[in-house]
Structure formats: C-alpha cells, structure tokens
SERO-4910 file (N, C-alpha, C, O; in steps of 0.05 Angstrom, whole numbers):
BEGIN
 pado doro    nc1    nc2    nc3   cac1   cac2   cac3    cc1    cc2    cc3    oc1    oc2    oc3
  Pro    A    179   1141   -648    197   1122   -635    184   1094   -635    159   1092   -636
  Leu    A    200   1074   -633    190   1047   -630    187   1041   -600    206   1042   -585
  Ile    A    162   1034   -593    156   1029   -564    144   1001   -561    126    993   -576
  Phe    A    154    987   -541    142    961   -535    116    965   -519    116    980   -499
  Thr    A     95    952   -528     69    956   -516     60    932   -500     39    932   -486
  Ser    A     75    910   -501     68    886   -485     84    884   -460    107    893   -459
  Gln    A     72    873   -439     86    868   -414     96    839   -413     80    821   -416
  Pro    A    121    836   -407    132    809   -407    121    792   -385    115    802   -363
  Ile    A    120    766   -390    113    746   -369    139    739   -355    157    728   -367
  Thr    A    141    747   -330    167    745   -316    170    722   -297    191    718   -284
  Glu    A    149    705   -295    151    681   -277    138    658   -291    116    660   -303
  Phe    A    151    635   -290    141    611   -304    144    587   -286    166    581   -276
  Leu    A    121    573   -280    122    549   -263    126    525   -280    110    517   -297
  Leu    A    149    512   -276    156    488   -291    148    464   -274    164    454   -258
  Asp    A    124    454   -277    114    431   -262    116    406   -278    108    384   -268
  Lys    A    124    408   -303    128    384   -320    146    391   -343    144    412   -356
  Ile    A    166    373   -347    184    377   -370    168    375   -396    153    357   -400
  Gly    A    172    395   -413    158    396   -438    137    419   -438    126    426   -459
  Lys    A    132    430   -414    113    453   -412    126    477   -426    150    482   -422
  Glu    A    110    492   -441    122    513   -457    115    541   -447     92    548   -440
  Tyr    A    136    557   -445    133    586   -439    127    601   -466    141    596   -486
  Val    A    106    618   -465     99    633   -489     95    662   -481     80    668   -463
  Tyr    A    108    680   -496    104    709   -492    103    722   -519    121    721   -535
  Asp    A     80    736   -524     75    749   -550     84    778   -547     71    795   -535
  Val    A    108    785   -559    119    812   -558    105    830   -578    101    822   -601
  Asn    A     98    854   -569     85    873   -587     97    901   -584    107    908   -563
  Thr    A     96    916   -606    106    944   -606     84    961   -619     65    952   -630
  Asn    A     88    987   -618     69   1006   -630     72   1006   -661     57   1020   -675
  Lys    A     92    992   -671     95    991   -700     85    964   -712     89    959   -736
  Asp    A     72    948   -696     62    922   -706     39    926   -725     21    942   -720
  Gly    A     39    911   -747     16    909   -765     16    932   -785     20    955   -779
  Gly    A     12    924   -810      7    943   -831     31    953   -846     28    967   -866
  Phe    A     55    947   -837     79    958   -851     87    938   -873     87    914   -869
  Val    A     94    950   -895    103    934   -918    130    922   -913    147    936   -901
  Gly    A    134    897   -920    160    884   -917    163    869   -891    184    859   -885
  Gly    A    141    866   -875    141    849   -851    155    862   -827    165    847   -810
  Tyr    A    155    888   -825    168    901   -802    147    904   -780    123    904   -786
  Pro    A    155    907   -755    183    905   -746    194    876   -746    179    857   -747
  Ile    A    220    875   -746    233    849   -745    243    844   -716    257    861   -705
  Tyr    A    236    821   -705    243    814   -678    267    795   -677    270    778   -694
  Ser    A    282    798   -656    304    779   -650    310    779   -621    301    797   -606
  Leu    A    326    760   -612    334    758   -584    364    765   -582    381    753   -595
  Glu    A    370    786   -566    398    793   -562    410    777   -540    434    771   -540
  Lys    A    394    769   -521    403    752   -499    381    734   -490    358    743   -486
  Asn    A    387    708   -487    366    689   -481    378    663   -471    401    657   -478
  Pro    A    363    647   -456    373    621   -447    373    601   -470    359    605   -490
  Lys    A    388    580   -467    389    559   -487    362    547   -493    347    541   -474
  Gly    A    355    545   -518    330    533   -526    308    553   -532    287    545   -543
  Met    A    311    578   -523    290    598   -527    292    609   -556    314    614   -566
  Ser    A    269    614   -568    268    625   -595    246    646   -597    228    648   -581
  Ile    A    248    663   -618    228    684   -623    222    683   -653    240    681   -670
  Asp    A    196    686   -660    188    688   -688    195    717   -697    185    736   -685
  Ser    A    211    719   -717    220    746   -726    198    764   -735    200    788   -735
  Lys    A    176    752   -745    153    768   -755    132    773   -734    122    796   -731
  Ser    A    124    752   -720    102    755   -700    112    765   -673     96    777   -658
  Gly    A    137    760   -667    148    768   -641    140    749   -619    144    755   -595
  Val    A    130    725   -625    123    706   -605    148    691   -595    162    678   -611
  Ile    A    152    692   -569    174    678   -556    164    651   -546    143    650   -534
  Lys    A    179    630   -552    172    603   -542    197    590   -530    220    594   -539
  Trp    A    191    575   -509    214    562   -495    203    539   -477    184    542   -463
  Lys    A    217    516   -479    211    494   -461    235    489   -443    254    475   -451
  Pro    A    235    500   -419    258    497   -401    264    468   -394    245    451   -393
  Glu    A    289    462   -388    297    436   -379    299    437   -348    298    458   -336
  Ala    A    303    414   -336    304    412   -307    327    428   -295    325    437   -272
  Asp    A    348    431   -310    372    445   -299    371    475   -306    391    489   -303
  Gln    A    348    485   -315    346    514   -322    328    529   -302    316    550   -309
  Ile    A    325    518   -279    310    532   -258    326    556   -249    350    555   -246
  Gly    A    312    579   -244    326    603   -234    319    627   -252    300    627   -267
  Asp    A    336    648   -249    332    673   -263    347    673   -290    370    664   -292
  His    A    334    684   -310    346    686   -337    341    714   -348    319    724   -348
  Asn    A    363    726   -356    362    754   -367    355    752   -397    368    738   -412
  Ile    A    334    766   -405    325    765   -433    325    793   -445    315    812   -432
  Ile    A    335    796   -469    335    821   -483    323    816   -511    333    801   -527
  Val    A    300    830   -516    287    828   -542    293    853   -558    292    875   -548
  Lys    A    300    849   -584    306    871   -602    284    873   -624    276    852   -635
  Ala    A    276    897   -630    257    901   -652    268    923   -670    278    943   -660
  Val    A    265    920   -696    274    940   -716    251    946   -734    239    928   -746
  Asp    A    244    972   -737    221    979   -754    231    985   -783    254    981   -789
  Asp    A    212    993   -800    218    995   -828    237   1019   -834    248   1022   -856
  Asp    A    241   1037   -814    260   1059   -817    287   1053   -806    305   1069   -806
  Gly    A    290   1028   -796    316   1020   -784    318   1028   -755    340   1026   -743
  Ile    A    297   1038   -743    298   1046   -715    296   1021   -697    279   1004   -702
  Glu    A    314   1020   -678    315    997   -660    303   1003   -633    303   1025   -624
  Gly    A    292    982   -622    281    984   -595    288    958   -579    291    937   -591
  Phe    A    290    961   -553    298    937   -537    279    935   -513    271    955   -501
  Gln    A    273    910   -506    259    905   -481    275    884   -465    281    863   -475
  Glu    A    282    892   -441    298    874   -424    282    866   -400    269    884   -387
  Phe    A    283    841   -393    269    832   -368    282    807   -357    296    793   -371
  Ile    A    276    801   -332    285    777   -319    262    757   -318    241    763   -308
  Leu    A    267    733   -328    247    712   -327    256    692   -305    278    681   -306
  Lys    A    239    688   -286    245    669   -264    230    643   -269    205    643   -271
  Val    A    245    622   -272    233    595   -275    233    581   -248    255    578   -236
  Ile    A    210    574   -239    208    560   -213    195    533   -217    182    527   -237
  Lys    A    198    516   -197    185    490   -197    171    486   -170    180    496   -150
  Pro    A    150    469   -170    136    464   -145    153    448   -125    173    437   -132
  Ala    A    143    447   -101    157    432    -80    158    402    -88    140    392   -101
  Asn    A    180    390    -81    184    362    -88    163    344    -74    156    349    -51
  Lys    A    153    324    -88    134    305    -77    148    279    -72    163    269    -89
  Ala    A    142    267    -49    154    241    -43    142    219    -61    119    222    -70
  Pro    A    157    198    -68    146    177    -84    121    164    -71    120    162    -47
  Gln    A    103    156    -88     79    141    -79     87    111    -76     98     99    -94
  Leu    A     81    100    -52     90     73    -47     66     55    -41     48     61    -25
  Thr    A     65     32    -55     44     12    -51     57    -15    -45     79    -21    -54
  Val    A     42    -31    -28     52    -57    -21     30    -77    -29      7    -74    -22
  Lys    A     38    -98    -43     19   -119    -51     29   -146    -43     53   -152    -41
  Arg    A      9   -164    -37     15   -192    -32     -3   -208    -51    -28   -206    -49
  Asp    A      9   -224    -67     -7   -240    -87    -24   -222   -104    -47   -229   -111
  Gly    A    -13   -198   -111    -27   -179   -128    -48   -162   -115    -61   -146   -129
  Lys    A    -52   -164    -89    -72   -148    -74    -59   -129    -55    -39   -136    -42
  Leu    A    -70   -104    -54    -59    -84    -36    -63    -93     -7    -84   -102      1
  Val    A    -41    -90      9    -42    -98     37    -29    -78     55    -11    -63     45
  Thr    A    -37    -77     80    -24    -59    100    -12    -76    123      1    -65    141
  Ser    A    -16   -102    122     -5   -120    141     -4   -148    129    -16   -153    108
  Ala    A     11   -166    142     14   -193    132     19   -213    154     34   -207    173
  Asn    A      6   -236    153     11   -258    172     28   -279    157     24   -284    134
  Ile    A     46   -291    173     63   -312    161     69   -333    182     76   -326    205
  Val    A     66   -358    176     72   -380    194    102   -385    194    115   -382    174
  Glu    A    113   -392    217    141   -398    220    150   -418    198    136   -436    191
  Asn    A    174   -413    188    186   -430    168    172   -428    141    177   -445    123
  Ser    A    154   -408    137    142   -403    111    154   -378     99    166   -362    114
  Glu    A    152   -374     73    164   -351     60    144   -329     54    123   -335     42
  Leu    A    150   -305     63    133   -282     57    145   -266     34    169   -260     34
  Val    A    129   -260     14    137   -244     -9    118   -220    -12     94   -224    -16
  Leu    A    128   -196    -10    112   -172    -13    123   -156    -37    148   -151    -39
  Glu    A    106   -148    -55    114   -133    -79    112   -103    -73     91    -94    -65
  Leu    A    134    -88    -79    134    -60    -74    134    -45   -101    146    -52   -120
  Ser    A    119    -22   -100    118     -5   -124    121     24   -114    104     34    -99
  Ala    A    142     37   -124    147     65   -117    146     82   -142    163     78   -160
  Val    A    127    101   -144    124    117   -167    131    146   -160    118    158   -142
  Asp    A    151    157   -174    159    185   -169    148    203   -191    159    204   -213
  Ala    A    125    216   -186    110    230   -206    125    254   -217    121    262   -240
  Asp    A    143    266   -201    158    290   -210    187    284   -215    204    302   -212
  Ser    A    193    260   -224    221    252   -229    233    267   -252    257    269   -255
  Asp    A    216    278   -270    226    293   -293    238    320   -285    258    329   -296
  Ile    A    226    333   -265    236    359   -256    254    356   -232    270    374   -225
  Tyr    A    253    333   -219    271    327   -197    284    300   -203    278    280   -190
  Pro    A    302    299   -222    313    274   -231    330    261   -209    344    275   -193
  Gly    A    329    235   -207    344    220   -187    332    193   -183    309    189   -189
  Ala    A    348    174   -173    339    147   -169    321    145   -144    326    159   -124
  Thr    A    300    129   -146    283    123   -123    293     98   -109    298     77   -122
  Thr    A    298    100    -83    308     78    -68    288     68    -47    271     83    -38
  Leu    A    291     43    -40    273     30    -20    290     20      3    312      9     -1
  Arg    A    280     22     28    294     11     51    274      5     73    251     13     72
  Leu    A    283    -10     93    267    -19    115    278     -8    141    302     -4    144
  Glu    A    260     -3    160    267      3    188    252    -15    207    229    -22    201
  Asn    A    264    -21    229    252    -38    250    244    -66    239    226    -79    250
  Asn    A    258    -75    219    252   -101    207    265   -123    223    287   -119    233
  Pro    A    253   -147    225    265   -169    239    289   -180    223    293   -175    199
  Ala    A    306   -195    238    330   -207    225    321   -225    202    303   -241    205
  Gly    A    335   -223    180    329   -240    157    311   -227    137    309   -237    114
  Met    A    297   -206    144    279   -193    125    296   -174    108    312   -159    118
  Arg    A    291   -174     82    307   -158     64    290   -149     40    269   -160     34
  Ile    A    300   -129     26    288   -120      0    306   -129    -23    331   -125    -22
  Glu    A    294   -142    -42    309   -152    -65    292   -150    -90    270   -161    -91
  Asn    A    302   -136   -110    287   -132   -135    258   -122   -130    239   -133   -141
  Asn    A    257   -101   -114    231    -88   -107    211   -107    -94    187   -105    -96
  Lys    A    222   -127    -79    205   -145    -63    217   -148    -35    241   -148    -31
  Ile    A    199   -149    -16    207   -156     12    206   -186     14    185   -198      9
  Leu    A    228   -198     23    230   -227     26    235   -233     56    253   -220     68
  Tyr    A    221   -252     67    224   -259     95    215   -288    100    193   -295     92
  Lys    A    233   -303    113    226   -331    120    234   -334    150    256   -341    156
  Pro    A    214   -330    168    220   -333    196    226   -362    204    212   -380    195
  Gly    A    245   -365    222    252   -392    231    233   -401    253    216   -386    262
  Phe    A    237   -425    262    221   -436    284    226   -423    311    211   -427    330
  Asp    A    248   -407    313    255   -395    338    244   -366    341    251   -353    361
  Val    A    228   -356    322    219   -329    324    198   -325    346    200   -306    361
  Val    A    178   -343    347    158   -341    367    167   -357    392    173   -380    390
  Glu    A    168   -343    414    178   -355    439    154   -367    454    135   -353    460
  His    A    155   -392    460    134   -406    475    132   -395    504    153   -389    516
  Pro    A    108   -391    515     83   -402    506     67   -383    487     44   -389    481
  Ala    A     80   -362    477     66   -343    459     58   -358    433     71   -377    425
  Arg    A     36   -349    422     26   -362    397     34   -346    372     32   -356    350
  Glu    A     43   -321    376     51   -304    353     70   -283    363     73   -278    386
  Lys    A     82   -269    343    100   -246    349     95   -226    327     96   -232    303
  Gln    A     92   -201    336     86   -179    317    110   -161    313    126   -156    331
  Phe    A    114   -152    288    135   -133    281    122   -109    268    109   -112    247
  Glu    A    127    -86    279    118    -60    267    141    -49    251    159    -36    263
  Ile    A    141    -52    225    163    -43    209    155    -18    193    131    -11    191
  Lys    A    175     -5    182    170     17    164    183     11    137    206      3    136
  Ile    A    167     16    116    177     13     89    181     41     78    162     57     78
  Ile    A    204     48     68    210     76     61    218     77     32    236     63     22
  Ala    A    205     96     17    213    102    -10    224    130    -11    211    149     -1
  Ser    A    247    134    -22    260    160    -23    270    167    -51    280    150    -65
  Asp    A    266    193    -58    277    202    -84    302    219    -80    312    232    -98
  Gly    A    313    218    -55    337    233    -49    331    260    -37    349    274    -26
  Ile    A    306    269    -39    297    295    -28    275    291     -7    277    301     15
  Ser    A    255    276    -15    232    271      2    228    241      6    236    225    -12
  Glu    A    216    233     28    212    205     34    182    200     39    168    217     50
  Asn    A    173    176     32    147    166     39    151    142     58    163    122     50
  Arg    A    142    145     83    146    124    103    119    110    109    100    123    119
  Val    A    118     85    102     93     69    105     96     50    129    115     35    130
  Asp    A     77     52    148     76     33    170     64      6    161     44      6    146
  Phe    A     77    -16    169     68    -42    160     72    -62    183     93    -62    196
  Lys    A     52    -79    187     53    -98    209     57   -126    197     43   -134    179
  Val    A     76   -141    208     81   -169    201     76   -185    226     88   -180    247
  Val    A     58   -205    225     52   -223    247     63   -251    241     54   -263    221
  Val    A     82   -260    257     93   -287    254     77   -306    272     76   -301    297
  Ile    A     65   -327    261     49   -345    276     64   -371    282     79   -382    265
  Asp    A     61   -380    307     75   -405    316     66   -428    298     43   -432    293
  Ala    A     86   -444    290     80   -467    272     67   -490    286     58   -509    273
  Asn    A     67   -490    313     55   -512    329     66   -539    320     52   -558    314
  Arg    A     93   -540    318    106   -564    308    106   -586    329    104   -580    353
  Leu    A    108   -611    321    109   -634    339    135   -635    354    156   -626    343
  Pro    A    135   -645    379    161   -648    393    180   -666    378    171   -685    364
  Val    A    205   -661    381    226   -678    368    235   -699    388    243   -694    410
  Leu    A    233   -724    379    240   -747    396    268   -756    388    273   -762    365
  Thr    A    286   -757    407    314   -765    402    318   -793    414    312   -797    438
  Val    A    328   -811    399    334   -838    408    363   -844    406    377   -832    388
  Pro    A    374   -861    422    402   -868    420    409   -882    394    392   -895    381
  Asp    A    434   -879    386    443   -892    361    448   -922    365    448   -937    346
  Thr    A    453   -930    390    459   -958    396    438   -970    414    425   -955    429
  Pro    A    434   -996    413    414  -1009    430    419  -1003    459    442  -1001    468
  Val    A    398  -1002    475    400   -997    503    389  -1022    518    367  -1031    512
  Arg    A    404  -1032    536    396  -1055    552    382  -1046    577    394  -1030    592
  Ile    A    358  -1056    582    343  -1048    606    338  -1073    623    327  -1093    614
  Glu    A    346  -1070    648    341  -1092    667    313  -1091    678    302  -1070    682
  Glu    A    302  -1114    682    275  -1117    692    273  -1103    719    290  -1106    737
  Gly    A    252  -1087    722    247  -1073    748    260  -1046    750    256  -1032    769
  Arg    A    276  -1038    730    289  -1012    729    271   -991    716    256   -997    697
  Tyr    A    271   -966    726    255   -944    714    271   -931    691    295   -926    694
  Val    A    258   -927    670    270   -914    647    256   -887    642    231   -887    639
  Gly    A    270   -865    641    257   -839    636    277   -820    622    300   -827    618
  Ser    A    267   -797    616    285   -777    603    298   -759    623    288   -755    645
  Gln    A    322   -749    617    337   -732    634    326   -703    632    337   -685    645
***
C-alpha cells in the first residue's frame, strides 16, 4: 500500500506578508521508481498554495485575509496507479497587533515637551510607524486629547499659536499636559507631552483720545 510517512505542519505563524509555509510530503514509495512516481497533487487547498508533483514539497505564502483554518488534502499516486490521501487542517495565525510607534520632533530633534512664548508659533513634527500594517492593514490616524484651544494636527504636524490671553497675570507661564495618540484602528499608542506657554511680558498699551483735550490750569488730570 501507499503510506504517507511525513507528518504535516498544522500551524503557521504569519508575522509578515511574504513569509512562506513549506511542507515536504513523503510516502513509503518515494525514491527509486522509474518514471518519477509517486505523483503528488492537491485535491483541496487554499488559494495560492502549490505542490511540486515530483518532490511533494508544498509551498504557500498566505495573504492577510487568509488567517484561520484551511482544509488540505494531498493526493499521491504510485507507479501501479495506487492512490493515497493525506488530509489535515492548517491553522494560519498572526501575532497580537502592535500599536504604531510615535515620535515627536521639534526642528528635527526628538522632544517630550516644548516651551512657547505667547503669540509665537509652535510646530511639532509627528511620525507614526505601523510595523505590522501588512498583516493588519488599515490607516494610521493621529489625534490630540487635553489640548488647548487652537492647537490642531495638520499634515502630520501639531500647530499652535497661543494668544496674549493664555497666561493669566500675575502668572509667568501656563502648562498644558496633552496626549498625542496614534491609532491603527485596533491598538493605540498614547504619548504624554507637556507644552509650556510663557508670558510675553508685553508693554502696557497707552490709549490717547482722538481729539485734542483742553486742560485748565490747576486741574488734576488722571486715568479712570
């Protein structure tokens, strides 16, 4: 009889698209037969899987949407026309999703906080890298939490121009503890970031009347 002597590989970790599953099928009739027998074929297999009819080597590069169980049936025919079958379930699994890696730069340098003077513009460059986007396809999004009014994300940059009214006198500065979040739709990376707005120490504004003012001698003139 034709007997399969190899044990199938029944679990495959797909941690990167392009990784190849390989299983070398063997029978007791392998080697030495004239005419290249036994002849191998696949009776049932997932899309993209193939088998070498002479060597019996199965190869397959699963796609991201092929996670799960796949029923496989291998057929072998020896030189006497005797058929044999090996059936098994191949489970394709993938590792747990990883949150995108998030970095914040100011003027090209990595930063975890930033100081900005009132009425000046703060620009922070954001970079979110999703290392497993091939097996967990989806767009990476950026958002802010606890951010002050006027702060926004635009074209992967945080933009903020605090007005003169942000720091309340007599305080010299005001701190904002914000969160910068990168999400791939499954996992999030939440980065704590401190923004310190510094008082501009601007000069007092002097307001004068639009028309001449007549002052009588001996009268006190002061502000209301």
